[in-house]
N, C-alpha and C positions, 0 to 999 in steps of 0.2 A: 436300634430296635432288636429285641431279643428274638432269636431264631432257633428253631429246632435243628435246622441244617447246620448252623454254626456249632451247636452242641455236638452233632455227629462228626463234623470236621475236626473238632478239638480232640475227640476220643478215637478217631480212626487209627487202628493199629497200635493203640496205646498199651495193650496187653503184651506186646512183644518186647523182647530184650532190646532190640534196636528198632524203634518205631520209625515210620517213614517221615520225611520232611514235612513239617507243618505247612499247610497250604492256606491258612488264614492269618490275619495280622494279629499282633499282640493286643492291639486295641479291641479287636473283635473278641478275643479270648477274655479280656477284662470285662466286657459287657455281659458275658454269660457266667462269669465266676460265681455269682450268688446261686445260680441254678445248679452248677456242678457241685458246689459245697453242700447245698441242701440235699442233693440226691446221693451223696456219698462218693462222688467221683472226683472230688477235689485232689486227693493224693495222686490218682491216676493221671489227671490232667497235668499236675506238676511234673510227673515223670515224662510226660509227652513234651513238655515245654523245653526240655533239654535240647530239642531239635528245632527250636524257634530262633531265628537269627536276630529278632528284635527284642528289645528290653521291654518287659511287661511293666505297666504302671505300678508304682510302688505299693499301693494299697492292695491291689489284686495279687501281686507277687507275694506280699507278706501273708495274706490269707491262705493262698494255696500252699505255700511252703509250710505254714503252721499246720495245715491239715495233713500234709505229708509226714511231718514229724510226729504228730499226734497218732496217726494211724500206725506208724511203725512201732511206737511204744505200746499202743493198745493191742496190736497183733501178738506181741510176746505174752501179754497177760491172757489173751484169749486162747492161745495155743496151750498155755499151762492149764487153763480151766477145762479145755476139751480133753486133755489127757487125764486130768483128775476125775472128770465125770465118767469116763470110760472105766477107770479103775473102781470107782464107787459102784457103778451098776453091775460090773462083772462080779464084784464081791457078793452081790445079792443074786447071782445066777442069771442075770439079764445080759444078753449080747446085743448091743445097739449098732445101728449103722448111721454114719454121719451124712447129713444132706446139706448141700450148699455150703455157706460159710467157709471154713478152712478148706473143705474139700474142693471148693471152687478156687479159693485164693492160692492154693498150692501150685496152680498152673500159671500163675503170674511170675515175672522175673524176680520180684522182691516181696518179702512178707510185709503186709500192711498196705500194699497198693489196692487191695480189695478188702475194705473194712468189713468186719463181721459184727453182728448184733448178738441176738440170742443164739443158743446152740440148738440146731435142728437135728433131732434124732428120730429114727424109725426103729420100732421094736416089734417083735412078733406079737400078734393079737393076744395069745395066751400069756404073754409076759407084760402086757400093758399095765394092768393093775399093780403088779409088783414094782414096775418101774415108777409108776406114779407114787406109790407108797414111799419108795426110797427118796424120791425127789422132794416129797413133802416133809421129810424129817427136818427138824430145826437146823441141824448142821449143814444141810444141803440147800437151804432156801436162797442162798446167795448166788446159786447158779441159775441163769436164765435159760431154761430148757423148754423147747416146744416139741411135743410128741404127736401133734395132730397136723396132718398135711393132706389137704384134699386134692392137691395136684397129683397125689398117688392114689388115694382112696376113691376119689370122685372122677378125676379126669384121666387117670392112667389105667387103673383097675387090674394091674398085674398082681399076682399073688405074692405074698411076702416070701414064700419059699423060692419062687423063681428069682426074685430080686436078691435074696440072700445067697443063693447058689452061684450067682454071677458076681458077688461082691469080692472085694480085695482087701487085704491087710497091708497097710503102709505105716512106716515109722514116723512117729511124732515124738521127738526126743527119745526117751527110753521106753515109750509106750507104743504098742501096735494099735492103730485105729482102723476100724472097718469102714470102708467107703463103698459106694456103689460102683459097679463095673462101668467102664467108659461109655458103653452104649446106653445104659440106663441113666447114667449121670447126665448126658447130653439131652436125652429125651425129657427128663424131669425138669431140667433147667428151662427148656422151651415151654413146657406146660405151665411152669410157675410164672414165667414172664407174661404169658397170655392171660392167665387167671387174674393177674393184677393189672391188666390193660396196658402192659409195657410202659408203666409210668416212670420207671427208673432206667436211664441209659446204662447204668452199671450192669444191669442184668443181661443186656444184650452183649456187653463186653465179656461177661462170663461165658456166654454161649460161643462167642468168637474164640475165646481162649480154649474152651473144651474142644471145639471143632478143629482148631489148628494143632492141638497137642494129642489128637487121638492116635493110638498105636497102629502099626501096620496090620495087626490082626483084627482091627475094628470091623464089626459085622453089622452092616446097614439093615439087613433083614431083622436082626435081633433088636436093633434100635427102634425101627419103625413098627414092627409087629404086623399083624394081619388086619387090624382095624383100619380101613382106608381113611376114615374121617380123622382119627388121631394121627395117622401118618401124614396126612395133608397138613395138619396144624404144625407138626414138627418141621416139615420141609419148608413151609411158608416162613417160619421163624428163622430157619437157617438162611433162607434167601434174604431175609431182612438184614441179618448180620453181614451178609455180603454186600448188599445194596447200600446200606447206610454207613457201615463201618469199614468196608473193604476187607472183610474176612475172606481168607482163601477157602474155596469150596473143595478143591482136590477132587476126589471121586464121589462126593456127595451127590445123590441122585436127584438133584433139583432140576426139574424139567418144566414144571408148570409155571405159568405166569402168575406173579403175585398180584392179587386184586388191588386196584389203585387205592381203595379206601384204607388198606392196611398200613403202608408206609405213611400215608397222609395222617392217619390217626396217631401213629407213633410220634411223628414230628410235632404234631399239635400238642401232645402230652409233654414232650420235652421242652417246648417253648413256654408253657404256662401250666406246670403240673399241679393238680389238686389231689388231695388224699382220695384214694379209691373208695367206692361204696359208701359215700356220705349218705346219711338218711335222707330219703326223699322229702320228708317234712320233719321239722323239729320245733321245739318251743321257741328257738331262736328265729326260725323263719316265720312262725305263726304270728310274730309281733309286727310283721311288715305287710299285712294284707292290704293296707291302704296306701302303701308306698310302692307303686308299680316298678320304679327303677331298681329299688333295692330288692324287691321280690324277684325280678327277672335275673338279677345278679346271683342271688342265692340258688335259684332253680338251675341256672347255667352251670354252677359248680357241681350240682347234683345230677346233672344229665349224664347218663352212662355213656362212656366212650364205646365205639363200635366193637372193639375187641372184647371188652368185658361182657357186653350184652350178648355177643355171639357165643362166648364160652358158657355163660350162664344158661343159655337156651340150647346148648349142645348142637349148635348150628354148623353148617359147612362154611369154610373160608373160601367162598366163591365170589363171583362178581355181582351177585344179587344185592339190591339195596339193603342197608343195615337198619333202616328206620323201624321196620316191624319188630326186630329184636330189641331195639332200644325202648320202644313203647311197652313191649311185654315186660322188659326188665323193670321199668318204672312202676308199672301196675303191680307186679309181684312184690316189689319192695314196699310200695305204699300199703298194700294189703297186710303185709307182715307187720308194718308199723302200727296200723290201726288195730290189729289183733293184740299187740302189746300194750297199747294205750287206748282203751275203749273210750275214754272221755274226749279224745281228739276227734271222734266221729261227729261231735257237735260243733266243730270249728266252722 
C-alpha cells in the first residue's frame, strides 16, 4: 500500500552529498516509484538508492535510473537557457532575479538532482512591461518564463527594493545570475510550498537543502521578518522538513509545536497527490449528478487540503480545526466559477 511516510523515508537526507543509510526496503521503494517519478523526485531517489543494500526490482530501477539520466541532460539545457535569458533581458535594460529552479538546484550535490521546469524570474515593477515585451518577441518565445509569483506579491509582501538589495550574483558558466539572498530564498521556498498545499515532496527537499546550506552569516530576523503570522508559517515549514525528512535545524528558532493536521495533510498529499486547485465544478463533474459514487470521487479530488485552504484564507497555522477554512475555500472557488460560467447556475 502506498504511503506518504514511505515517500518521506525514501527522500530523507537525499539532498546531501552523503545521504544516510536507507531505512526502508527496496521493495517499499519500488511501490512508491511511480509517485516519486510523477512528482519530479525520481532522480533524487536514485541518488539516495546508492545507500540501499538491497537490489531494487528491475522495472523500478530502470525507471529511476532513466529519470536520473534524463534530469542530468535536461539540467545542462536548462542552465544554458537561464544564462541566455539573463543576457537577453539585460540587453533590454531589465535586471531579473532568479527564483527556485536552478537557484534551488545549485544547493544539491549534482546538477539534475533537482529538475527544473520553467524559468521563474522576478523583475522590478517598473520593468515588468519591458520584460514581458522582450519575452513576447518571436525569437524568445521558446523560453518558458514565469514573471508572476504570488508567494512574493501576495504571501510575502516584501518590496522589490528590499529583495534586490539583499540579492547576490553567482556564476553560471560565463554569466552572472542574480539570485535571492539566502534568508529571502528560504522564506520564499517555504511560502511557495504552502501556497501549493505541499503537494510535491521535492519542494520540502528544496527547503531542507536551503536550510542546511545557509551561511554562518544567515540572519533569522531578516528571514522571518516582523509579521508574526508569516514567520509562523515559515517556522512550521522548517519544522516539517526536520520532522519528515530529517533536515538539520541548527540554530533555527523552531520552538512551537507543529499542529497535528499539518504533517498529516502533507503525508496524505504525498500518498495520493492530486493537482492543486482543481475547479470545484466542471463540465466533467456535471455529467455525473446521478452517479453518487463517481460524483463523490470527483468532489474528493477537488476538496481543498488544509494547507491550501489556510493560506488562501490568510489563517494562522495553529491547532484550531481546518474545516471552516476548507468550506470557505470551496465556497469562494464555486462562486468564482459561477461568475465565469453563468449558464452553470442552472445546473
